[in-house]
C-alpha positions as CSV (number, residue, x, y, z in Angstrom):
1,X,-0.1,-0.1,-0.1
2,X,2.9,2.5,0.8
3,X,4.7,1.7,-2.1
4,X,1.7,2.6,-4.4
5,X,1.3,6.0,-2.5
6,X,5.2,6.5,-2.9
7,X,4.6,5.7,-7.0
8,X,1.8,7.9,-7.1
9,X,3.6,10.9,-5.7
10,X,6.7,10.3,-7.6
11,X,4.6,10.4,-10.8
12,X,2.8,13.4,-10.0
13,X,6.1,15.5,-9.2
14,X,7.8,13.8,-12.4
15,X,4.7,15.4,-14.5
16,X,4.7,18.6,-12.8
17,X,8.4,19.0,-13.8
18,X,7.6,18.1,-17.1
19,X,5.0,20.7,-17.5
20,X,6.9,23.5,-15.9
21,X,10.2,22.8,-18.3
22,X,7.6,22.8,-21.4
23,X,6.3,26.3,-20.3
24,X,9.8,27.6,-19.7
25,X,10.6,26.7,-23.3
26,X,7.5,28.3,-24.6
27,X,8.7,31.8,-22.9
28,X,12.1,31.5,-24.2
29,X,11.1,30.9,-27.7
30,X,11.8,34.8,-29.6
31,X,8.6,36.5,-31.4
32,X,9.7,38.1,-34.8
33,X,8.3,41.3,-34.9
34,X,7.0,42.4,-38.6
35,X,7.7,46.1,-39.5
36,X,4.9,47.8,-41.3
37,X,5.5,48.7,-44.9
38,X,5.7,52.3,-45.9
39,X,2.8,53.3,-48.2
40,X,4.3,55.4,-51.2
41,X,3.0,57.4,-54.3
42,X,4.4,58.9,-57.5
43,X,4.5,62.7,-57.4
44,X,2.4,64.2,-60.3
45,X,1.4,67.6,-61.5
46,X,-2.4,68.9,-61.8
47,X,-4.6,71.9,-61.7
48,X,-6.2,72.9,-58.3
49,X,-9.5,74.5,-58.1
50,X,-11.0,75.8,-54.8
51,X,-12.9,78.6,-53.2
52,X,-11.8,81.1,-50.5
53,X,-14.5,82.6,-48.4
54,X,-13.7,86.2,-47.0
55,X,-16.0,88.8,-45.2
56,X,-16.7,92.1,-47.2
57,X,-18.8,95.1,-46.7
58,X,-21.3,97.0,-48.8
59,X,-21.4,101.0,-49.4
60,X,-23.2,103.4,-51.5
61,X,-21.6,104.0,-54.8
62,X,-21.7,107.6,-54.0
63,X,-22.0,108.9,-50.5
64,X,-21.8,112.5,-49.3
65,X,-22.2,114.5,-46.1
66,X,-23.9,117.9,-46.3
67,X,-22.9,120.9,-44.2
68,X,-23.6,124.4,-44.1
69,X,-21.1,126.6,-45.5
70,X,-22.1,129.8,-44.0
71,X,-23.7,130.7,-40.5
72,X,-27.5,130.6,-40.9
73,X,-30.6,129.3,-39.8
74,X,-32.7,126.3,-41.3
75,X,-35.9,128.0,-43.2
76,X,-37.3,125.2,-45.1
77,X,-36.6,121.5,-44.7
78,X,-37.8,119.8,-48.0
79,X,-36.8,116.1,-47.7
80,X,-36.5,113.7,-44.8
81,X,-34.9,110.2,-44.0
82,X,-35.8,107.9,-46.9
83,X,-36.6,110.6,-49.3
84,X,-35.5,109.9,-53.0
85,X,-33.8,112.9,-54.2
86,X,-32.8,114.0,-57.8
87,X,-29.7,115.7,-58.9
88,X,-29.8,119.6,-58.4
89,X,-33.0,119.3,-56.4
90,X,-33.5,121.8,-53.5
91,X,-33.2,119.8,-50.1
92,X,-32.9,122.6,-47.5
93,X,-33.3,126.4,-47.7
94,X,-31.4,128.4,-45.3
95,X,-31.8,131.9,-44.0
96,X,-29.0,134.5,-43.3
97,X,-30.4,138.2,-43.3
98,X,-26.9,139.7,-42.8
99,X,-26.1,138.2,-46.4
100,X,-28.9,139.9,-48.0
101,X,-27.7,143.2,-46.5
102,X,-24.2,142.5,-47.7
103,X,-25.5,142.0,-51.1
104,X,-27.5,145.2,-51.3
105,X,-24.6,147.1,-50.1
106,X,-22.3,145.3,-52.8
107,X,-24.8,146.2,-55.6
108,X,-25.0,149.8,-54.5
109,X,-21.0,149.9,-54.6
110,X,-21.3,148.6,-57.9
111,X,-23.7,150.9,-59.3
112,X,-21.7,153.7,-58.0
113,X,-18.5,152.5,-59.2
114,X,-20.2,152.1,-62.5
115,X,-21.2,155.6,-62.9
116,X,-17.6,156.9,-61.7
117,X,-15.8,154.8,-64.5
118,X,-18.6,156.0,-67.1
119,X,-17.7,159.5,-66.3
120,X,-13.7,159.2,-66.2
121,X,-14.0,157.3,-69.5
122,X,-16.2,159.8,-71.2
123,X,-13.8,162.6,-70.0
124,X,-11.0,160.6,-71.7
125,X,-12.6,159.8,-74.6
126,X,-13.4,163.5,-75.5
127,X,-10.0,164.3,-74.4
128,X,-8.5,161.9,-76.9
129,X,-10.9,163.2,-79.6
130,X,-9.6,167.0,-79.0
131,X,-6.2,166.2,-78.9
132,X,-6.4,165.4,-82.4
133,X,-6.3,168.9,-82.9
134,X,-2.5,170.0,-82.3
135,X,-2.2,172.4,-79.4
136,X,-5.4,171.9,-77.8
137,X,-4.8,169.3,-75.0
138,X,-1.3,168.8,-73.6
139,X,-0.1,165.5,-73.2
140,X,0.2,165.5,-69.8
141,X,-3.5,166.3,-69.5
142,X,-4.4,163.6,-71.7
143,X,-2.2,161.1,-69.6
144,X,-3.8,162.1,-66.4
145,X,-7.1,161.3,-67.8
146,X,-6.0,158.0,-68.9
147,X,-4.6,156.9,-65.6
148,X,-8.0,158.2,-63.9
149,X,-10.0,156.2,-66.3
150,X,-7.9,152.9,-65.6
151,X,-8.0,153.5,-61.8
152,X,-11.9,153.9,-62.1
153,X,-12.0,150.6,-64.3
154,X,-9.9,148.6,-61.7
155,X,-12.3,149.8,-58.8
156,X,-15.2,148.8,-61.0
157,X,-13.7,145.4,-61.4
158,X,-13.3,145.0,-57.6
159,X,-16.8,146.1,-56.8
160,X,-18.1,143.3,-59.7
161,X,-15.9,140.8,-57.7
162,X,-17.2,141.7,-54.5
163,X,-21.0,141.8,-55.5
164,X,-20.3,138.0,-57.0
165,X,-18.8,136.7,-53.9
166,X,-21.8,138.0,-52.0
167,X,-24.1,136.2,-54.5
168,X,-22.0,132.8,-54.3
169,X,-22.4,133.0,-50.5
170,X,-26.2,133.7,-50.9
171,X,-26.3,130.8,-53.1
172,X,-24.9,128.4,-50.4
173,X,-28.2,129.3,-48.5
174,X,-29.7,126.6,-51.1
175,X,-28.5,123.2,-50.4
176,X,-29.1,121.0,-53.5
177,X,-28.5,117.3,-54.0
178,X,-25.3,116.5,-55.9
179,X,-26.4,113.4,-57.4
180,X,-29.4,111.1,-57.6
181,X,-29.8,108.8,-54.3
182,X,-31.8,108.5,-51.1
183,X,-31.7,110.7,-47.6
184,X,-30.3,108.2,-45.4
185,X,-29.4,110.6,-42.3
186,X,-31.1,114.0,-41.2
187,X,-29.7,115.7,-38.4
188,X,-31.4,119.1,-38.3
189,X,-34.9,120.5,-38.0
190,X,-36.4,124.0,-39.1
191,X,-35.2,126.9,-37.2
192,X,-31.8,125.1,-36.0
193,X,-28.8,127.1,-36.2
194,X,-26.1,125.8,-38.6
195,X,-22.8,127.1,-39.7
196,X,-19.1,126.6,-40.1
197,X,-17.4,124.2,-37.8
198,X,-20.2,121.7,-37.3
199,X,-19.3,118.4,-36.6
200,X,-22.6,116.7,-37.4
201,X,-23.8,117.0,-41.2
202,X,-27.3,118.3,-42.0
203,X,-28.0,115.5,-44.3
204,X,-26.3,112.2,-45.7
205,X,-27.2,111.3,-49.2
206,X,-26.3,107.8,-50.7
207,X,-26.8,106.2,-54.1
208,X,-28.1,103.0,-53.5
209,X,-29.1,101.9,-57.1
210,X,-25.3,101.0,-57.4
211,X,-23.3,99.9,-54.6
212,X,-19.7,99.0,-53.9
213,X,-18.5,95.7,-52.2
214,X,-15.1,96.1,-50.6
215,X,-12.9,93.1,-49.7
216,X,-9.4,92.7,-48.7
217,X,-7.4,89.8,-50.5
218,X,-4.6,88.4,-48.6
219,X,-1.2,88.5,-50.4
220,X,-1.1,85.0,-51.0
221,X,-4.1,85.0,-53.4
222,X,-3.8,88.2,-55.0
223,X,-2.3,86.8,-58.0
224,X,-5.6,84.7,-58.8
225,X,-7.9,87.4,-59.4
226,X,-8.1,90.0,-62.2
227,X,-10.6,93.2,-63.3
228,X,-13.6,91.9,-64.9
229,X,-13.8,88.3,-63.1
230,X,-17.4,87.5,-61.7
231,X,-17.4,87.0,-58.1
232,X,-20.4,85.4,-55.9
233,X,-21.4,86.7,-52.5
234,X,-24.5,86.4,-50.0
235,X,-25.4,88.5,-47.0
236,X,-26.7,87.4,-43.7
237,X,-30.2,89.1,-44.1
238,X,-31.0,87.4,-47.3
239,X,-29.8,83.8,-46.3
240,X,-30.0,81.2,-49.3
241,X,-29.9,84.0,-51.9
242,X,-26.6,84.4,-53.9
243,X,-25.6,87.6,-56.1
244,X,-22.9,88.3,-58.5
245,X,-20.9,91.1,-59.5
246,X,-17.6,91.9,-61.5
247,X,-14.3,92.9,-60.0
248,X,-14.2,96.5,-61.3
249,X,-11.0,97.8,-59.3
250,X,-8.0,96.6,-57.7
251,X,-5.7,99.0,-55.6
252,X,-2.6,97.3,-57.0
253,X,-0.8,97.7,-53.7
254,X,-0.7,95.9,-50.3
255,X,-2.0,97.5,-47.1
256,X,0.9,97.7,-44.9
257,X,-1.2,96.5,-41.7
258,X,-3.3,94.0,-43.1
259,X,-0.6,92.6,-46.0
260,X,-3.9,92.4,-48.2
261,X,-5.0,94.2,-51.5
262,X,-8.2,96.2,-51.6
263,X,-10.4,95.1,-54.3
264,X,-13.8,96.5,-55.2
265,X,-16.9,95.4,-57.1
266,X,-19.7,97.4,-58.6
267,X,-22.9,95.9,-57.5
268,X,-26.4,96.8,-59.4
269,X,-29.1,97.2,-56.7
270,X,-32.1,98.3,-59.0
271,X,-34.3,96.3,-56.8
272,X,-33.1,97.6,-53.6
273,X,-32.8,94.6,-51.9
274,X,-29.3,95.2,-50.7
275,X,-28.6,98.1,-48.3
276,X,-25.4,100.1,-47.5
277,X,-23.4,98.9,-44.5
278,X,-24.5,95.2,-44.9
279,X,-21.7,92.6,-44.4
280,X,-21.1,90.2,-47.2
281,X,-19.5,86.8,-47.7
282,X,-17.5,86.5,-50.8
283,X,-16.8,83.4,-52.4
284,X,-13.4,83.8,-54.5
285,X,-12.9,81.1,-56.9
286,X,-9.3,80.3,-57.0
287,X,-7.8,78.4,-59.7
288,X,-4.3,77.4,-60.8
289,X,-3.1,79.2,-63.8
290,X,-0.6,76.2,-64.7
291,X,0.0,72.5,-63.5
292,X,1.8,72.3,-60.2
293,X,2.9,69.4,-58.0
294,X,0.1,68.3,-56.0
295,X,0.2,65.8,-52.9
296,X,-2.2,64.3,-50.1
297,X,-2.1,66.6,-47.3
298,X,-1.0,63.6,-45.1
299,X,2.2,63.4,-47.0
300,X,3.1,66.9,-45.7
301,X,5.2,67.1,-42.4
302,X,4.8,70.4,-40.5
303,X,7.5,70.3,-37.8
304,X,9.9,72.4,-35.8
305,X,12.3,71.5,-38.5
306,X,10.0,72.9,-41.2
307,X,7.5,72.0,-43.7
308,X,8.8,69.1,-45.6
309,X,8.0,65.9,-47.6
310,X,10.1,62.5,-47.5
311,X,11.4,61.2,-50.7
312,X,12.4,57.5,-51.1
313,X,15.7,57.5,-52.9
314,X,17.4,53.9,-53.0
315,X,15.2,52.9,-50.1
316,X,16.6,55.8,-48.0
317,X,14.6,58.8,-46.6
318,X,15.5,62.3,-48.1
319,X,13.6,65.1,-46.3
320,X,12.5,67.9,-49.1
321,X,11.6,71.1,-47.7
322,X,8.6,72.8,-49.5
323,X,6.1,75.7,-49.7
324,X,2.5,75.2,-49.8
325,X,-0.1,76.8,-52.1
326,X,-3.6,76.1,-52.8
327,X,-5.6,73.4,-50.8
328,X,-8.7,71.5,-52.1
329,X,-10.4,68.7,-50.3
330,X,-7.3,66.4,-49.2
331,X,-4.8,67.7,-51.7
332,X,-2.5,70.5,-51.6
333,X,0.0,72.2,-53.9
334,X,3.7,71.9,-52.9
335,X,6.8,74.0,-54.6
336,X,10.4,72.9,-54.4
337,X,13.3,72.9,-56.7
338,X,14.4,69.4,-55.7
339,X,11.1,67.6,-56.7
340,X,10.6,66.1,-60.1
341,X,7.6,64.2,-61.9
342,X,7.5,60.6,-60.5
343,X,9.4,61.0,-57.5
344,X,8.3,58.4,-55.0
345,X,7.0,60.0,-51.8
346,X,5.7,58.6,-48.5
347,X,2.1,58.8,-48.2
348,X,1.8,59.2,-44.3
349,X,5.1,60.1,-42.9
350,X,6.0,61.0,-39.5
351,X,8.4,63.1,-37.5
352,X,10.5,59.6,-36.4
353,X,11.6,59.2,-39.8
354,X,15.0,61.1,-40.4
355,X,17.1,61.8,-43.1
356,X,19.1,58.8,-44.3
357,X,16.5,56.6,-42.6
358,X,15.8,53.2,-44.2
359,X,12.6,52.6,-45.9
360,X,11.1,49.1,-46.6
């Protein structure tokens, strides 16, 4: 009985030893690590087309603030906010009694000087006729008469200029519309005192039949636009509705603060839907002028070392620094003198790949 127990115990320990030796052998067996293969693609040229959305502002094609030229009172106010006006239409009639008095005085001086000149001119003409008979009029008397006539004529010219100046000042009492438009602001009432040095205009007039759409184009995109190009835009208050206009003017220089070029579009607004001051969103079509190298965005590495692609040359990594251009969906333009057609590039590189690394 004891022998059987001893035999069973011995067999148990032998089996346990055998199992532990098998497990240890399994742990010691090395596991082969499979390095993932890098995805690559052949570099090719293409034309990219994309859109750029930029904020813009609408303003009246013509806009003017009207002020009083002379110190006066508002006698009659003939228009109000929202009034449509025509060029030359009387908008405000001002009153300045002192100007009327000054004009009356200037006209009196003018008539007086006209009489004086008529007398001196008549005297000179008579002496001139008489002097044709030798010995009747001395040369000195004739010259004195001529001098008096010329002096009176100069006084007459001054009187006429003075009277004309007062008349011009009187015309400033009638404020008229400089162009066809709409009154968008009124800051005075009948009887108000107005005059030089005022900070607030009497009226503001805007031409709303034609508007200016002003947008600042970043430096990187100025080369894609030209005068006459049709641009689409929309405004917040008219959602879902797109408008079109042509580029009419480009400043031809960059703003030193924003590093952008001011571009203006003329917008025909005959239906009056658009209002000056509205903020618009401009949709600028950006089309490549020629075929350029285009790569997936995932192929571009942007790190502390710069912006670069990784080219595979003889199974070695070569870092190619590039500058970027237009973006469209998941593609982007790249520029570098070190790139050539059909170069093999890594599709999804990372910063761990260094220049000269082995590529499988």
